[in-house]
N, C-alpha and C positions, 0 to 999 in steps of 0.2 A: 736166046739164052736169058735166063732169069737174072735180074739185078739183085735178088735176095741172096744173102749169104747162104752157102751150101753146107756150112759146118760151124758148130759152136762147141764150146766146152761148158758143161753145167757143173757147178760146184754146189754140193750140199754142205751148208754151214750151220752151226748153232745160231739161233737168233741173236744171242748176245754179242756176236761179232759184227753186227750192222755198222756200217760206216767204214769198215776196213776196205782197202783196195789193193790191187797189185799182188806182190809176193806175200804180203801179210795175209791177204784173203786166201790165197792158194794154200798157205801153210795151215790155216784154220779149218780147211775143208775136211770133213770126215769121209767123204766119198766124192768122186768126180767121174765124168764120162764124156767122151767126145760123141756128139750126136750129129747125124747128117740128115739133110732135107730128104723127105720121101716124095715130094712133088704133090702131096695131098694136103688138104686143110682139115683141121680138127673141128670138133663141135663148137669151139670158141670162135671159129672163123679165121684163125691164124695158121700159118704154115706148120705142118707136123714135122718134127725131127725125132729120130730114133737112133739108139746105140747104147751099148754097155748096160743094158737093163733099164734104160730110161726111155720114156715116150713122152714128148713134150710138145705143146703148142707154144711157139715163141713169136712174139712181135719183133720182127727183125729190125724195125726202126728204133724202138726204145730198148730192145734187148730185155724185155720183160717176159717172164715165164707166165703164161696165161692158164695153162693146165699142165699137170705133171703126174705121171705114174712112175714109180720106182719098183722094179721087179713085179709089176702088175698091181701094186697097191698105192694108195694115196700117201702123200708125205706125212710123216709123223709130226705131231705137235712139237714145237720147240726148234724145228728145223726150217730153214729157208733155202731157196734155190737162187743162185746167182749165175748169170751168163757172162762169159768172157770169150774173147777170141780163142779159137782152138789153138792149143799149143802155148798158151801163155796169156 
């Protein structure tokens, strides 16, 4: 069994909310989705997670989104993706 997390929640937030955490970050999100590990690795070399219209390569150690498609398109300027534990 893999030691990598099998599920994360990705929050799309405007870049001006950088530095916010917890409930304040969740309230600032304009969209979110729970993504689950596919067992594959993306072009970035990190594990691929998919769900809710999101397809992301996430570094499970640092919880950094290394690559992201939202509904098949790249992220719009002015938005950033934040990774939190699924469900909060």
